[in-house]
N, C-alpha and C positions, 0 to 999 in steps of 0.2 A: 939894144938894152939887154943886158945879161940877166938870166933867171937866178933867183935866190936859191941858195942850196936848200934841199928838202930835209926838214927835221924828222927824225925817227922817234916814234913814241917809245915809251918804256916797254910796251908789249912787243913792239917790233924788235927792239934791241934784245928782248928776252928770247924771241923766236930765233933771232940771228945767232944768239949764243947757244941755243939748244940744237943739238944735232938732229936733223930730219930723219924720221923713221923710214924704214924700207918700204917699198911699194906693197908687198904682201901684208905688212903690219898695218899700213894705212887702210888697206882693203878690209881687213878683219875688224878694225876699229869702226870703219864706216858701216859695216853690216850690223855690228852690235848697237851702234847709235840708231840705225834705222829700225832695228827690232824694238829698242826702247821707245822710239817715237811711235811705232805702230801700237805697242802695248799701252802707251799713254793715251793715244787716240782712241783705242778700243775701250780703255778704262773710262775715258771721258764720255764716250758714246753710251756705255752701259750705265754710267752714273746719271746721264741725262734721261735714259729710259726709266730709271728708278724714280727720277724726280717728276715724271709726267703723270703719275697716278698717286692717289692717297688711299687707295683700298689696300688694307694690310695683306690680304691674301694675294692680290696681284703683285704687290711689291715683293713679297716673299718668293712667289713663283719666278718672277723676272730675275731676282737676285740669284736664285739657284741656277737658272738657265744661263745667266750671264757669266758666272764664275766657272761653270762647266765649259763654256765656249772659250773663255779667256785662257784657260789652262789646257784645253783640249782633253779633258778627262771624260771617263765613261759615266760618272754620276756626280751629283752634288746635293748636299742636304743642308738646310737651314734649321737651326734649333732655337727654341725659346727657353729661357731659364725660369723654372718655377721657384720664386723667391722663398716660399715657405719650406719646401722640402730639399731644394738644391738639385732636383732632378732636371734633366734636359728632355724636352718634349719636341718631337718632330713637328715643324711648322710648315715647311715646303720642301719639295724634292724635285730633282731633274735627272733625266737619264734612267738608268736601270734600277734605281732605288725606289721609283714610284710604286711599282707593284709589290715589291718586297717589303717596304717599310709602311706604306700607307700613311695616314695622318694620325697624329696624337700618339705615335709609338713613344714609350717612355724609356730613356736611358737613365737608370738609377745613378745617383750622385757618384761621380768618380769613375764610372765605367766607360769603356770605349775610348777611342783616340780623342774624341771631343772632351771627355772627362779629364783626360790627361792634359789637354791644352788649357782647360780652366784651372787645373792645379798649378800649371807652370805660369799662367798669365801671359803666354807668348805662343807664336806658331810652333807646332810640333809636326814631325814627319816620320813616317815609318814605311818601309818598302814591303813589309808583310806583317799586318797587324796580328795574325794568328800566331806568328813565331816570335813576336816582340813581347818580352816579359814585362814591359812597362804598361802594357794594355790589358785591362781586366774586362772580361766579357761574361755575361750570364748565358746559360744554354739557349734561351730564347733569342737573345741578340746574335749569338753565333749563327743560329739557323737563319735568321733574317739576312745577315751579311753574306752568308754563303749563297742565298737565293739572289742577292743583288749582284754578285759576281765581281766584287772588287776586293783587293788585298792591300795595295799601297794607298795610303791616306795622308793628305795634308789637311790639318785642322788649325783653325785660328779662333781665339775668343772674340766675341763682339762686345764692344764697350760703348756706353753712352755717358760721355764725360768720364767719371771715374768708376762707374757702376757697370758690372758685368750684366748683360741682358740676354746672352745666348752664345751660340757658336756657329761657325761656318766650316764645313768639311767638304773636300773633293776626293773622290776615290777612283782608282784605276787598277789595271791588271797588276799582278804581283811583280815586283822587281822594278817598277818605274821609279825613277829618281826625280824628286821635285827639287830644282836648284834654288839658289838664293834669290835670283831675280823673280822666280815664281812665288817664292815666299813673300818677297817685298810686294809683289803685285797683288796677291790675295789679301795681304794685310791692309794695303791701301783700299782695296775694294770693300774689305770688311768695315772700314771706317765709314765709307760712303753708304754701304748697306745698313749699318746701324743707325746712321742719321736718317736715311729714307724710311726705315722701319719705325723709328721714333716719331717722325713727322706723320706717317700713316697712322700709327697708334693714337697719336694725339688727335688727329682728324677723326678717326673712328670713334674715339672716346667722346669727342665733342658731338658727333652725329648721334652716337648712342644716347648721350645725355639729352640731346634735343628730342630724339624719338621717345625716350623714357618720359620726359616732361610732357610731351604731347599726349602720350598714352595715359599718364597719370591724370592729366587734366581731363581727358576724355572719360576716364574711369570715374573721376570725381563728378563730372556732369551726369554720367549715367547713374551714379549712386544717389544723386539728389532727386532723380525722377521717380524713385521707388522707395518704399519702406518695407518691402517684402524680404525677409531674411534669405529666403531661397534664391530670389532673383539677385540680390546683392552678392551672395556668396558665389553663385555661378558666374556672374559678371567678372568678379575678381579672379576666379580660377581660370576662366577662358583667357582673360587678358594677360595674366602672368605667364601662362603657357606659351602664348605667342610672343610675348615680349622677351623672355629669356630663353626661348627655343628649347624648352625642356620636354621630356616625354609625357609628364603628367603633373598635375597640380591638384591638391586635396585641401578643401576648406573645412576645418573641423571646429565644432562648437564645444566648449567646456560645459558639461551639464552641472548646474549649480548644486544639485542635491548630492550627487555621488562623486563628482570630479572626473567621471568618465568622459571620453571624447567621442562625439557623434559626427559622422561625415555629413555635412549639409550639402556640399557640392563637390563634384569631381570632374576634371577635364583631362582629356588625353587617354593614355593607355589603360588607366585603372577605372575609367568611367563606368563600365558595366558591373564592376566587381565591388567597389567600395561604397557606393551610394547607400546612405542610411545605416551603414554598419556602425556599431558602437564598440569602442576599444577601451580596455581598462585604463584608468588614469595612470600616467607615468610610463606607458608603453610606447615604443617606437620613438623616432626622432622628435615627433610632435610632443610626446609626453616629456622628453628631456628638455625641450625648449620651454614648456610650461613650468617645469620644476625650476629651471635656472633663470626664467624670466628674461631671456635674451636669445638672439638667433643662434642656431646650432647647425654646423655643416658636417658632412661625412662623405668620404669618397667611396665607402662600401659599408652600408648599414647592416648587411647580412653578416659581416665579420667584425664590426665595430663593437668592442666590449661595453661601451657606454650605452648602447641601444638594446633595449629588451623588446623583442618582437613576440607577439602572441601566436598561437597555433593557426589563427585565421589569416593573419597578414603575411607570414613568411612564404607559404606556397604561392600566394598571389603575386608577391613581389618577384619571386624567382621565375614564375611563368611569364611575367611581362617584362623581364629584363631590367627591373628597376633596382639600382644598387647605390648610386650616389643620391644625396638628399641635402636640402636646405630647408630648415623650419624656423619660422619667426612667429612669436606670440603676439596676440592682440591684447593690449592692456588698456582698460578703461578705468581711470582713477587709479586705485591700487589693486584692481582685480583683473586677473587674466581671464578673458571671456572667450578666447578662441585662439586658433593657430593655423597658419598657412604653411603647407609642406609642399616643396617641389621635389620631383624625382626625375633622375636621368640615368644614363648608362653608367657602368662601372668606370671609375677613374676620373669622372668629371670633377674638377675643382672649381667650386663657386668662388668668384672673385669678391673683393671688398665692394666693388661697384654693384655686383649682383645682390649682395647683402643689403646695401643701402637702398637699392630699388625695392626689394621685398619689405624692408622696414618701412619705407614710405607708403607702400601699399598696405602694410599692416596698420599703420596709423590711421589711414583713411578707412580701412575696413573696421577697425575698432570703433571709430566714431560713428560710421554708418550702421554697424551692427548694434551698437548701443542705442542709437536713435530708433532703429528698427525694433529692438527689444522693448524700448519704452513705448513705442507706438503699438506694438503687438500686445504688450501688457495692458495698455490703456484700452485697446480695442477688445481684448479679452475681458477686461473688467466691465466695459460697457456692455459687451454681448452677454456676459454672465449676469449683469444686472437686469438686462432686458429679459433673458430667458427665465431668471429667477422670478421676476415680476409676473411674466406670463404663466409660469407654473403656479405661483401663489394664487393668481386669478383663477387658473383652472381648478386648483384644489378647492378654492372657496366657492366657485360657481357651479361645480359639477359634483354630484354624488354618485356618479357612475365610476366605479373604481377602475374598470378596464380602460376607460378613456383617460383618466388621470395617470395611470401607470404607463400607458403608451407615451403620453407627453413627457413623463419623467425619463423614460428610456431614451427618447429622441433628444431631450435636453442633455442628458449625460454624454451621449455620443458627440453632440455638437460642442459642448463646453471643453471636453478634454481631448477632442480631436481623435477619438478612437475609431477603429475599423468596425467594431461591433459593441453593442450594449444589450443587456437584458436584465429583467427585474422579475422578482417573484416574492410571494409571501406565504406564510403559514395559514392554511385554512383552519376554521374553528375546530379545536380539539386535536389537531394534527401536529406532529413534531417535525415532519419533513416540509420542505418548501417546494411549492409548485411554481415553475416559471410561467408567468402569465403573458409576458410580451418580450419580444426580442427584435432588435433593429440591426441591419447590416449582416444578418446571418444568411448562410447559404442553404439553410434548411427551410422547408415550408413553414408558414406562420402557425399552422394548426398543430404542429408537432409538440407533444407534451414531454416535459422533462421534470423529474422530481429529484431534489437534492436532499439527501439524508444527513443528519448530524454526524460529523466525524469523517465523512467521505469526501475526498477531493478538497480543493482549496475552499470551495463554498461551504462544505460541511465543517471545515475547521473554523470558519467565521461564525457559523451557527453555534459551535461549542464555546468559543472564546469570547465572542461579542466584540472582537477587535478587527480593524481593517487589515488585510493581508495583500501583499504584492509579490509578484514573481516576474523576473525579467525573461525567464525561459521556462514556462510552466511545464511543458511536456518532458523536459530534461531535469527538472528540479526534484531532487530526491526528498525534499522536505514534505511533499504532498503525495497522497495516494492518487492513482490514475484510474479510479473506478469509473470516471465519466470521460476518459480519453476517447473512447470509441464514439461517444455521443457528440464530441466536438471535432471529430476527424475532418469533416468538410470545412469547418470554420478555421482550422489550423491555427489556433491561438499560440502566440509566442510570449509576448508581454501580457500579463493579466493582473487585474486588480479587482478585489471584491471588498465591499464595505457592508456593515450590518445596518439594517433598518430597525431601530429600537423604539419601542413604545412602552411606557410604564415599566422601565427597567428590564424589559424582556426583548430578545431578538425576535421580531415578527416577520422579517424578510431579509433579502439580500439584493444588492445592486452590483452587477458585473459590468466591466468594460475590458476590452481586449484589443490587441494589435496583432496583425498577421506577420509583422516584421519585428526585429529587435529594437523597438522604440519604447524604452521603459517609461513608466508613469512616475510623476514627481510628487513631492509633498503638496504642492499646490493642487494637483489633480485630486489627491486624496481629500484635501479640504473641501474642494468643490463637490465631490461625490458625497461627502458626509453631510453637507448642507442639503443636497438633493435628497439624501436618505431621510433627513429630518422632514422635508416636505412630503416624502412618501409616507412617513409615519403619520403625519397629520391627515393625509388622504385616507389611509387605512382606518385611522381613528374616526374620521368623519363618517366614513361609510358604515362603520360599526355603530356609531351613535345614531345615524339615520335609521339603521335597521332596528336599533333599540327604541328609537322614537316611534317608529311605526308600530312596534309591538306594544309600547306604552299606550299609544292611541287606541289600539285594539282593546287593550285591557280597560282603559278608561271608559270606552264605549260600552264594554260589557258591564262595568260597575254602574255606569249611568243608567243603563236600561234596566238593570236588575236590582237597583237599590230599593230598600223598603221606604226610605224617606223621600218625599217629593223633592225634585231638583229641577230648577229652571234657570236658563241663561237669557240675558237680554242685553241690548246695546246700551250705549251711554245715555240715550234719551229715554230708555225704559221700554223699548220695543222687544217683545219676546222673540227669541231665535230658536229655542228648543225647550222641550219639556219631556220628562221621562214618564213612563206609564203610571207611576205613583201619583203624579199631578193629575193625570186624566181621571184616575179613580177617585181622588179627593174632591175634585171640582165638578166631575160629571161631564166634562168636555172631551172631544177627541183632540189629538195633538194638532191636526191641521186647522182646527177651529181656533186654537190658541196662538199659534205661531203667526207673527205679524201684528198682533194686537198689543196695545200698551198694557204694561203690568198694572198701571194705575186704574185702567178700566175695570179690573177685577176686584178692586178694593171697595170696601164699604165707604159710602159717602163721608162718613165721619172721619175717616183716616186718609182721604185723598190729599188734603193739604199737607199733612205731615210727610207723606211719601214723596210728593213733588218737591217739597223743601229739601228732603234728604238727597234726592237725585241732583238738584241744583248745587248743593254744597259739595257733593262728591265730584261733580264735573269741574268745579272750581278748584279742586285739589285739596280740599279740607280733609284732615285726617279724622275719620269717624270710627266709632266702635263697630266691630263686625256684628255684634248682636242686634237683632231687630225684632220688633213685635208689630203685628198688624192684623186687621180683620178683613177677610175675603168673603165674596158672595159666590155661593155655588150656582150651578146652572138653574137649579130649581128655586133660586132666590133666597135660600136660607143662608144665615151668616155663620162663619166659623172663625175662631180666634187661633192665630198661628204665631209661632216664634221660630227664629232660625238664625243662621249666620250668613252674612253676605260678604263676598270677597271679590277682588278684581279678577277679570279674565284678560289675559295678556296675549298680544299677537307674537309672531316669531321674533320681532325686534325687541320684545320685552315691554312694549308700551301697553297701557291700559286701554283695551278696546271694548270693554263691556263689563258685565257683572254676572256673578253666579250666586244663587241663593239656595241654600238647603234649609228646609223648614219642616215643621210638623204641626199637626192639629193639636192645639192645647186647650180646646174647649173643655174637655172633660177634666183636664188637669187643673184648670182654673176653678172648676167647681169643687175639685178635691182640695185645693188650697183654701177655699172658704171654710170647708169643713175642718181643715187643719187649724186654722186660726181659732175656730170655735173650741177646739180641744187643746189649745196651747197650754193652758194651766195644767192639764193632765200630763202633758209631755214634760213640763218643768220638773214635776216630781220624779219622772223617770230619769231626767238628766242628773239630778242631784244624787240619785242612787246608782248611776252608771259606773262601771269599773273603768270606762274610758275617760281620759282627761278631756274636759271641755273648757275652752278658753276663748273669751271674746274681747277684742280690743278695737279701739279707733285711734288712729294716729299713734299707735303703739302704747297708748295708755290703757291699762287693764280695766275693763268694765265689768267682767264677770269671770269667775273661775269656779269649777265645782270641786268637791272634796277630793275626788280621785286625782285631779290635776295638781292640787296643792300638795298632796302627799307624795306624788311623783317627784316634786321638787324639794321635798324635805320640810314642808310647812304643815302644821296641824290644822290651822284654821284658814279656809280660803279667803276670809276677809282681810288677812294680812297682805294679800296680793293686790287688792283693789287700789287703783291709782298708781301702781308701780309700772315703770317702763318695761314692757314685755321683752325688749331686746336684752334685758339683764339676764334672762334665762337662756340665752342663745350663745353658743361658743363664738368668740370674736371673729374667727375666720368664716363662720357661716352667715354672719349678719348681712353682708352685701347681697348674697343670693336671696335670702328670705325677704329682705326689703324690696328687691326687684320683683319677686313673685307677688307680694302684697300690692304694690303699686300697679302692676299690670292687671291684676285681678279687679281692682277697683275701677280701672279704665275699661274694663270689659274685654281685655285682650286675652288670647289663649295662653294658658299656663298649665303646668302639670296638675291634674286633679288630686294627686297624692304624691307626697315626697317625704324624704327622710332628712334629718339634720341632727347634729350633735348639740345637746342641751347641757346646761350646767345647773346642778342642784344648789341648794342654799349654801352648802359648805364648799362649793366649787368642784364637786365630783362630776366628771363627764358621764353623761348617759346618752342613749340614742332614742329619738322620737320618730315615729311614723305619723305624719300629719295629713289630715284631709281637710283643707281649708275651704271656706266658701264665703261669699258676700251676703250679708243679711241686713235687714233693717232693724236697727236698735234705737229705740227712742225716736223713731221717725227719720233717722239718718243712717247712711251706710256704715257698716262695721264688718270686721273680719271675725268669722267663727272658725275656730280650729279644733278639730277632734283629734286627740293625741293618744297614741298607744306606746308604752315603753317597750322597745324592741332591743334593749341592750344585750340580753342573753342570746337572742337570735342572731344579732350581728357578730357576736363572738363566735358562735357556732359556725356561721357562714365563713368567717375568716379562717377558722381552723380547717374547714372543709376545703376551701380554695387552696390552702397551702398543701394539704394532703393530696389533692387532685394534681397539683403541679408536680409534686414529687413522684406520684404514681406515673404520670405521663412521661417524666424523665426516665423512670425505671423501665417502662414499656419500650421507649425509644432505644435504650441501651440493649434491651433484650432483642429487638428487631435487628439492630446492627450486629449484634453477636451472632444471630442465625446466619446473616449474610457472610460474616467473616468465617464462620465454620464451613459454609459451602465453598467459599474460595479456597480455604485450606485443603478441603477434600480434593478439589481439582488439581491444586499444586502438588499435593502428595502423590497423586497418580503420575504426574509428569516427572517429579523428582525420583520416583521409584525407577523409572526407565533410565533416567540420566545416571543415577547412582549405580544401578545394576549393570548397565552397559559399560560404564567406566571401569567397574571392578573386573568384568569379564575381559575387557581389553588389556588391563594391567596384568591379569593372569596369563594371557596369551603372548604378551610381549616379553622379550628378553630384558634382563635388568639393565643392560647398557643401551637399550633402544632409546634414541633421542626423543621419540614421540611420547615416552612415558611422562615427561615433564608436563606437557599440555594436558594429558589425560588426568594426571593427578590434580592439576589445577581445576579441571572441570569437576572432579569428584569433591574437592574441598569447597568449591563454590556451591555445589549442590548441597553440601552439608550445612553451609551457612543459610541457604534458602530453606532447608528443612527446619533449622532453628527458628526462622521467621514464621513458618507455618505452625510450629509448635506454640509460638506466642499467640497466633490467631486462634488456635484450638483452645488455648488456655483462656483467652478472652471470651470465646463463644461457649465455653464450658462443655466442650466436646472431647476433652482428653480423658484418658482412663487413669483414675487415681489408684494408689496403693496405700490406703489409710491404715494407720495403727494408733494406738493410744501412746502418747508421748508427752514429754515435758518440754514446753516451748523454751524454757531457759537453756536446755541442752542444745537446742537448734541454734539459738543466738550465740551461745558460747562457741559452738562449732565453727561458725563463720566469722567470728570476731577478728581473728588474725587476718583473714583474707580481706575483711572490710578495711582494716588499717592500710593495707597495701593499695586498696582500690581508691580510697579517698585522697591519699597524698599527705604530705607532711604539714601543709598549711591549714588543715582542718583538724580540730580536736574532736576525738571520738570518745563519748561517755556512754557506758552501759549501766542501767539502773534496773536490776533484776529482782523481782519479788521472791524472797527465799521461800515463801509459803504458797507459791503459785500452784494453781490446780492443773489438772491434766486436760488435754484435748485429744480428739480423734482426728488425725489429719495425715496427709502425705508429707513426710519430712522434706523431700526434694522440692515440693511445691512451696512449702513454707520458706525454705532457703531462697527460692526464686522471688517470693514476695519481699523478703528483707533486702536482697541485692538490688531489685528494681527501685525500691523506695530510697535506698542509700545512694544509688547512682543519681536519682533525681535531685536529692538534697545536695549532693556534691556539685552538680552542674548549676545549682541555684546559688552557690557560694564561690564564685570565681576568684575572689580575693581572700578566701579563708573564712573560718567561722567555727561554730560549735555544732556538732551533730550528736543527738542523743537517741539511743535505742533503749526502750524501757518495756518492762512487762509488769502487769498487776492483775489482780482479780477484780472483776466488775460485775455487779448485779444490776441488770437492766429492768426497770419497772415498766408498768403498762403505759405510763405517761410518756416515757422515752420512746417506746415502740410506736405509740400513736403519732408522735411528732416526727418520727424517722421511718417512713415506709420502707419495708424490707428488713427492719430489725425485729427481733423476737424477744419477748421478756424472759427473764430467767438468769441463772448464773452463767457468766462468761469469763474468758481469759482475754485480756486486752494486750495487743502489741502496739506500742506507740513509737513513731519515728518523727523526731522534731529537729528542725534546723533553724539557723539564724540568717537565712538567705534573703533573696529579693522579695519573696512573697508573691501572691497573685491577687488580682482584682476579681470582682464578682463575675465579669464577662468571661474570664478565663476559667474560673471555677466551674461555671455551668457546663464546660465541655471537657474537663480533664479526663474523664473516663472514656471518651469517644476514641475509637481506634484511629490512628494516623493523625490525630490532633497534636500538634507540638508547637511550642513557642521558641524552639531552638532554631539556629541557622540551618540552612539547607545542607544536608549531609551530616549534621551533628546529632540527629535523633530520628527514630522511625515513627514516633508517636504511638508506640505499642506498650510502653513501660507500664503506665497506670492502667491502661486497658487490660493488659495481662493480669495485673494484680487484682483488678475488679473481677475478672472472670474466675480466677482461682478462689477468691474469697466467696463468691456466690456459689461456686461448685461445692464448697465446704459448708454451705448453709450459714455463712457468716455475714457480717455487716461491716462496711467500711465508711469512714467519715473523714472529710478533709476540711481543716480550718486554716485560713491563711489571711495575713494582713500585709499589704504592699509595704515593703521596706522593713518589715519586722521578722518575717519568716513563715514557715508552714509546718503544721502538725497533722500527721496522718494517724488515725486510730483504726485498728483492725480488731473486731470482736469475733471470737470463736467460742462455740458452746463448750462449757466445762463438763467433763464426764468423770465418772467414778473410775477408780483404778480397776483393772481386770482382775478376776479371781485367779487367773494363772497367765503365764506368759503366752503370747500368741504363738501358735506353732510355726516353727521354721520349716523351710523346705527340706524334704528328706534327701537321702543320698541319691545321686544320679543313677538312673537305671542302666543296666548293661545294654550296650548297643545291640541292635537287631538288624537282620538283613533287610535290604531295601525291598519295598513292596510296590503295590499299585496305588496310584494317587489319582483321584478325580479332581481336576482343577477347573474352577468356575470363576470367571472374571469377565466383566462386560467391556473393559477397556482393552482393545486389541493389542496395543504395544506392551502393556503390563502383562497380559496373558501370554504373549509370545516370550517375553523375558523369563517369566516364572517357569514356563514349560522347558525352556532351554536349560535353565539352571538345574532343574530337577532331573532332567534326562541325563545331563552330564554327571550328576551325582549318582546315577545308576538306577533311578526309579523308572518304573513304567508309568506313563502319564496319559490320562484320558482328558482331553481338552474340550471345554464347553464355553460358548460365548454368552450364554444366558441360562437361567434356571431351567427353562423348558428343555433346552438341548441336554442339560445335565441329567434330567429325569430319563430322557430317551437313551442316553449312553449307559446309564446305570441299568436300565431295563434290558438292553441288548448284551451287556457284558456278562459273560457266563462265570468268570472267575471272581475271586474276592476283590473287594475294594478296601484297602487297609486304611486309607485316610481320605477325607473330603477336605480340600483346601478351597475355601470359598470367600468371595468378597461379601461384605455385609449389606451394603446399599446397592441394589440392582433393580432394573426394570422388571416388571411382571411379579416378582416376589422378592422378599429379603432373603439374606443368607440363613436367618433363623427359620424362616418358613420352609426353605429348601431342606434343611436338616430334618425338620419334623416330617417332611414327605418321604425322605429316604431312610430314616432310622428304622422304621418298623420292618422293612425288607432286609436291612443289613445291620443287625444289632451290634455286630462287632466292629463296625466302621468308626474310626476316631475322627474328630472334627477339629480343624484349625481355621479360625476366622482371620481374615486380613482386611484392613480398611484404612483409608486416609483420614477418616473421622468416624465417630460412632454415633449411633442413634439409639432409640429405646429398644431396639430389637435384642441387643445382648448386654446393654449397659443401663443401669438405673442409678441416677444421682452420681454419675461418674465412676461407679464401681462395677466391675464385671460380675455377671451372674455367676453363681457357684458352678464349678465344673467347666467354665468357659475359658478357652485359650485364644488370645488375640495376638496377631502379628501386625503391629502398626506400620503403615506406610509413611515415608519411604523406607525400604530395607535393602541391605547389601546382600549379595549372593550367599556369603557364608552365614549371615544371620538367618536367611530363609532355610538353608539346609540344616543348620543346627536346630532351629525351632521344629522343623519337620521331624528330625531324628529324635528330639526330646519327646515330642508328642507320641510318636510311634513306640518309643521305648518306655513310656510312662505306664 
């Protein structure tokens, strides 16, 4: 059987048609195929190695090692792409790059061969990256690559689907050429590596989420086991530090009062530094997160312009290497209550997953912290209630003030959680506070401390009566540090002091302090104020207890020494005490009476009545306090007594017994019998009495004598019979008089004598002084009233009271004036030095010296202060006047134009000058000051415009005017009247208008010296000032100055200035050292020889020792030891040619009388400038 022919396939036919290659070609092709096969096998093996693990770091390291082995290169680097910045970050290395690159080295976007590969989106090759212009390198990267030792680089981008996720690069010696097969191989490996890395990332992300969920669940369980904010915050800080592997975590609380941030818990590197620190609101990344109400991240908070760091935080962060940060706020409801901040090394970029984790923690923390706060507030409220109740019980149960104050200090420390508390109060008659008890102090308990008003923070509380807080007391410039040394061991940082007030007066202070910067809150202040109220009650109770003991002592003294017999007995009538007068009356010793029934001492005829009264009193029946009874003496004789009986109460106010005050009326009753026998004789006397006598029953007039009828305008007293007596009483007085009459008839105590307004027949009001009594008239009770018309006396009393009130106001103004003068004196001494030294400095400085501006400002300011002191001197009437006889119209006319400029265009100025105005003797400059001050006041009272009138006229003041206006003198006067249509003033303001520094203007708009100055000038001119004002209508001020006759000749003017004379010797006497030194320096520079004395005694010694002449004595007026006038009288006899120049900041009676210098006296007022002093000295020496 033959075989079928073999069919050839198309491939065979093609091979047959194709010429067979030569043997060498076949060998080369086989080698290439074998190389590709080996590369594929190696690629598959490495891909398998990548697929055997899901740990991202292991995958990255194997990928780098595998690609280096595949290509036989010196190094390989795997990069991850930061999607936010576009930078490439080293993820894994192999070969020589490990030490040179390290981990997390950043290649900024577009730099290096890898940046070039990402730009191209394909593999790129360079044989020498340093010489290749397509490669951009930073100096740091260049140095790292040099250290790695590779120059030729093959780089390929890593993609996951269509997204760039990183880059893969291999490096070798310079000049190596990476062929197309190697490029294909690395590109294929890159795809496998990207897939492996993505799988590993997804696995790691899943694992991380699982761990995060487990950690969050564990944190949640931990948070449910506690309500302590410190434990909660520390748990979260520790957990997030471990969870996100950061260097530190800080849990901060937003303080509700200030918005500041306080570190509740710290974990990691900052733990010893940040705990309990308080940072200003808005500072740091935490403040930024609070402000934006969302998480905030930063790779370098020290360089981030959004982050403001305080001086405390920055050095700590630098020292601990904390640069990157993630902060997330805790939001409860609508309120940010805290913030969690994570810190790590520079460059760390917190991922979105990190942010979500921290946000989840923040939500848990917000809920836990809010619950903890609510629990803490509830516990604090409960504890506050308990302590407050305990303190209230202690205050009510104990009268030992030290015990109560100790409990209060302990309670204050407990309630606000302070490190220390102390309490003190003012002893009787003292202004300073003595600290009585302190808790938590490092000083012994017996150490005394006294706080004076105005010193330290406690002294400020004493002055202001308001609570004061400081977050850093020792560094706070607002308070003096007088007691800083006394608190040194206690080291207070945060401090709060509240006043203890009783009867509108600060009687003590309550302190609390912390030794760290833990500020106190408004709640703490409220708690302390409540405790302060308890302290005030305790102090008041202790004082009342002391007063009660003193009252008991006084009562016992009165009881023992009373002339009237006094006895006390229980509700059943048993005697408990008797005073010596009872012993003397009844003839028994006290011990014989105490314990016996009061009824046993009664006469048998009155026993039943007494027992009945006791029974009714015990039953609560209201009885008349008046009582009459008959007693038996020890010797058996009877005596009749009457008295008043009243309840004796225990400490709770309950009736515990009775007290009776009585007297022997035996003799009086005998006298009453005689009185009844002579009643007819007394009726005659009543009819003839000049006192009004009126008897009524139920207000129906039963009897009136002639005097009473005539007082009311009736001729015949019979016209009053049967008339309702209330007709003669002013309607407003009727209820009071009716009450007196009813009480008197009931036997209740009422005034024995009283006054009321009565009405005469024609309705004219008059005043009666009445002495009423209950009498028997026709066998029934009636009211007898003896009346005296005291109308004239009442008028005189009203006038006297008004005069006394005006005199008191005048005396008060005089006292304040003396005080103001004294202040001006001290200020003038100070201003003399300021002015003088400023002038000397200006003389010594070149005109172009830049310091002249500041010195001139000092000089001008001193001049303004001098003006103020002149106002004080004017008010206190201590300025020197230069009076002359003048026409007040001329003074007004002289300032009228200036007044128009002063008041502005919206106020109409009118002058009404009396053409026949008399003359006055006054200082024209001071009169101008009066007019200007009054006009300025009127202008300020008319902010919307109005009419201002300045008028003059003659006025004759009579005796009645002077009597009704203390300070005014009767006689001819000239009146200056300034009236406006402004806002006006009420009575309360008018009462204080002349007081210095009293002003109703806004702060900075008035000194309060305008009217005070006017008052002083007027009084110094022996004048009188009157102010009338109606709110809403305006104010009128009248100034009265005595009118004088025209002088017979013009007052002499000063003569021509004497010719200068050569400088001489001056004896300078001044007790103020700085003024003395200034004056001496000025005079010495002027060429005078100066003998300097600090006090009059030294001046006498210098004058005695000085052999040469003394041309001039320059002396202060008011000095210790003796006045300037006394010194002149001591020196003048020995040196008759010596001239005298006085100087003073204010004047007294030594050289000035009624504001005018004594004849021949020359005064240099302070403050003075150097040229004024030298000119005055020259003028005196040349005179």
